[in-house]
N, C-alpha and C positions, 0 to 999 in steps of 0.2 A: 892402273885403272881396270884392267881385265880381272885382276884378282878380286877387287872390291865388287865388281859387277856380279861375279859368280857367287860371292858370299851373300850379297843382297838377294839374288835369285833363289838360292837355297833356303834362306830365311823365310821368304814368301811362301815357298812350296811347303815347308814344314808348318807354317802357320795355317795354311789351308787344310792340310791333313789333320791338324789338331782340332780345328773348328768342326770339320766333318765328323771326327770321332766323338767329340763332346756333345754335340747338339742332340742326337737321338737319346743319349743317356740323360741329359738334363731335362728333356721333355718328359721322359717317363717318370721323373721324380717330382714333377709338378702336380699340384692338386687340380681337380676338375677334369681329368682325362679318363677316369674310370667310368663304368656304366652308371654309377650312382651320382653323376654330376660333379659337384665341387668336392670330391674326395679323391685321395690318392688311389692309383691303380693297385691291384692286388700283387703285382710284381715289384712294388716299390720298397718292400721291406729290405733293410740293409743287412739283416742278420738271418742266418738259417733258422728255421722253426724247429724246435725240439719235437721229436715224434709224439711224445705224450701230449704236448699242448696242441699239436696238429690233430691228434685223435679227438681231443676235447672239442675242437672247432667242428670237426666232421659230425660228431655225435650231436652237438648242439643244433646244427642246421637240419639234420634228419629229424630230430625230435620236434623242433619248432614247426617244421612242415607238417608233421602229423597233427599237432595241436591246431594249426590253421585249417587243416582239412576237416576237423570235426563238424562244423556246421554244414558242410557241403555233401550232398547225397551221392555224387558220382563215384564210380569204383576206382578211378585213377586220378588222384589229386596231386600227382607229381608236378612240382613247380615247372612252368614252361612259359616262355615269352612269346607264345603264339596260340592261335585257336581260331577255328572257322568263325568269321564274323566279329572276332574280338580285337582285331588290330586297331580299330578306332578307339576302343576303350583304353588299350595300352598306350597308344601315342598321345591321346589327350590327357591321360593321367600323368604321364611323364612330363608333358609340357606344363601342367599345373603344378606338379611337385617342384619343378625347377623355379617356380615363382615364390616358393616358400622363403620367407626372409626378405623378399623384395616387395611383395604386394600384400598389404594388410588384409585383403580379403581371404588370402590363403594361409595366413600366419597366425597361430594361436596368440592371443593377447597375453602380454607379460603380466603376472600378478603384481598388484600395486606395491606391496611391501617387499618384493623380491630384492631390490638393490640394498635396502637397509638391512634386511635379514641376512643376505649373503655376506655383507661386510662383517656382521656380528658373528655369524657361525664360522667364518674363515679366520677369525681372530683367535689365536691359541690361548690368549689371556681372557677370553670371554667366559661368561658363566651361563648356566642354564637359566638362572633367574633373570639376567639381562635379556636373553633371547625371549623368554616368556613375556616380559614387559612389552616387547615389540609386537608379539603375536596378539596380546590383549587389546591392542589398538583396533583390531578388526574382529568384532564379535562373531562373525561367520567363521573366520579362520580359527579363532579360539575354540569354538564349538566343534569344528572338524578335528582339531588336534585332540581334544578330549575323547571324541568318539573313536579315533584311531588308537589312542593310548589304551582304551578299554577293549580293543579288539583282541581276538585270540592270537593274532600274529605278533602283537607288541606287548600284550599284558604280561607283567612280571610278578603280579601278586593277585590273590583271589579277591581282595577288597577293591571295590570300584574306585577309580580315580575321578574325583568330583571337582577339582580345581587345577589351574595351571601350576600352582605351587606344589600340589601333591604330585602332579605329573613329573615335575623336575626332580622332586625327592625320590620318586619311584625309579626313574630311568637314568637319571644323571645327565650331565651336560652332553656327553656324546650321544646318548639316547635321544635327548630333546632335539639335537641337531638333525638326526635321522627322521624323527617324527615331523619336524618342520618341512623337510624336503618333500616328504610324501604329501603333506597337507597342501603345499604350494602347487603341486603338479596335478593332484587328483581332480579339482574342479575344471581344469583346462582340458582334460581328456574328453569331456562332453558326454551327452547321453548316448546310450547304445542304440536305441530305436528298435524296430521290429525286423522280422525275417532273418535271412542268413547273415546279413551284415550287422544286425542287432546282436545276434549270437556271437559273431566274430568280434565285434567291438567289446562285448562283455569279457570274452576270453582274453583279448589283448590286455584289458585292464587287470584282470585276475592274474595273468602271467606277469605283468609288470610289477604289481604289488608284491607278489611272492618272490619273484626273481631279485628285485632290488633289496628286499630284506635278507634273502639268503646270501646275496653277494656281499652285503655289508658284514654279515656274520663271518663269512669266509675270510674277508679282508681283515677283520678284527683279530683273527687268530694267526695272521701271517706276520713275520718279522718286519716286512716292509709294506704292510697293508695300510690302506687309507679307507676306513669304513665309510666315512661320509662321502668321499669322492666316488667310491664304488656305488653307493646307494643313489646318489644324485645322477650319475651317468646312466644307471639302469633305469631310473625314472624318465630321463630325457629320451633314452632309446625307446621306451614304451610310448612316450608321447609322439615320437616320430612315426612309430607303427600305427598309432591311432589316426594320425593325419593321413597316412597312406590309405587306411581303411575308409576314412571319410571321403577321400578324393576318388577312389575307385567306385565307391557306392554311388556318388553323384553321376559318374559316367554311365553306370548301368541303369540308374533311374531315368536317364534321358533316352534310354533304349529299352523300353519295357518288353519288347518282344524277344530280347536276348537273355537267356538264362545265365546267371553268373557262373563263371568257370572257376572252380576252386584252385586249379593249377595255375591259372593266370594270376589270380589274387595272391597266392602264396609266392609266386615268382616276384611280383611287384613289391611285396612286403620284404622278402629276402634281399632284394636289390636296393630298395630305397629307404628303408626304415632308419638306418644309421646315418645316411647322408642327409635325410630330412632333419634328423635330430641335430646334426652339426649346424644346419642353417638356423634352426630355432635357437640353439645355444648361442650363436653369434648375435642374433637379434635381441636375445635377452641379456647379452653381455656376460655370458658365462664361459666364453671361449677359452680364456686363460687357464681355467681349472680343468675343463673337460675335453678340449680339442684333441690332445694326444691320445686319450683313451678312445674317444668316439671315432677318430680317424683310423686307429688300429682295427676297430670293429668293422668299419666300412670296407677296409681292404682285405678282410678275412684273416687278419693276423691274430694269433692267440698268444703272442709274446707280451710280456709285461705283467706285473703283479695285479694291477687293477683289471686288466682284460681277463686274466685267468679267473679272478673272482667273479666277474660279470658272466663269463661263460659257465662257471660252476652254478651260479644262481639261475641262469637260464635253463640249464640242464635239469637241475633238481625240481624246479617249478614246473617244467614241461612234463616230467615224469609224474609229478603229483597230480597234475590236471588230467593226464591220460589215465591214471589210476582212478581218479574220481569219476571219470566218464566211462569206466569199465572197459577201456581200450587196452589196459595193461594190468597184469597181476602184480601185487605188491612185491613178492620175492624177485620177480623179473626186474621190476623197477629198481629195487635196491641193489641187485647184481650189476645193472648197468651203471648205477651211480658209483659203486665201488670200483668199476673198471676205469673210471676217469679220475677218481679222487680216493687215494688209499687211506685217508684219515677217517677211520671207522667211527671215532667219537664225534667228530664234526658231522658226518653223514647222519648218524643216529639222532643227534640233537636237532639238526635242521629238518630232517624228514618228519620227526614228531611235531615240530612247530608248524610246519606247513600242513600236515595232515589234520592237526587240531583246528587250524584256521578254516580249512575246507569243510570239515565236519560241522563246525559252528555255523557256517553259512547255509547248511542244510543241503 
């Protein structure tokens, strides 16, 4: 009897120790405990980050903060979650962003043809012609696709593309998939408006369009790359950023005596763009394809082929916008790009494409 008593007691003690050891670790691995809401914390990555990919993550965040600072006149736009009189803006913005995906008032409306198009573009046996037939059901969507197909960012020939059939012939099935992704997201981004937030909204869309196209090209050249997933994830990330801009703008509009703080806005964008994109992705039923990539972005991890492609796209497009706005010389921009991506042929091709697009926009 005594022997069984001590065995039972030892078993209970070991069970208590195991539970106490496991619980803190399992909590850290759950979603929803990072600063960005329903996203994993940045310490959740199970694998060590390669120094090269970590450098890419650092450069990305630094450059994006510089892009976000362009519309703001203050000398120190360093991202910061504080500021004299700005705490209500921060707290109310965060509260509203947490409602994205739950409250229709704060969630971008899903494009009507999205489910049908996503099924088609995700089918490896699908054709560009079949995708084009679905797009043709919506005249506005079809017109947008033709306009984007003729833009400097996507144009593959000098001759104008005047029909969906010609667009399919020009860019192929993979190209039409990526055009469709851009066309679906662009109208949901919304109008930019006036003032610093109008300028910031325009920059967010410009960066999104350039970055998603560059990410797709980077992914296309990788052995394990998925160009469509990279492009769609980049577009959703930009949509998340646009929702953050809209949300913060609303809070400043309610406080007209408060001058918008670029550092506060940049910090909210850096902290909430990816987690907001995850919420929208879930609401639009895109989670299965995009969640792993978007969650890695939210926790600041640069591991994974799709994430590296997105970070590359974000870096090269930020460099291009800073160059366009005379905030960076071209040789310096190209040197910074080469420091994170050694593929000189890729860098040259993507830089020329983005530069031509920005020059065409005037």
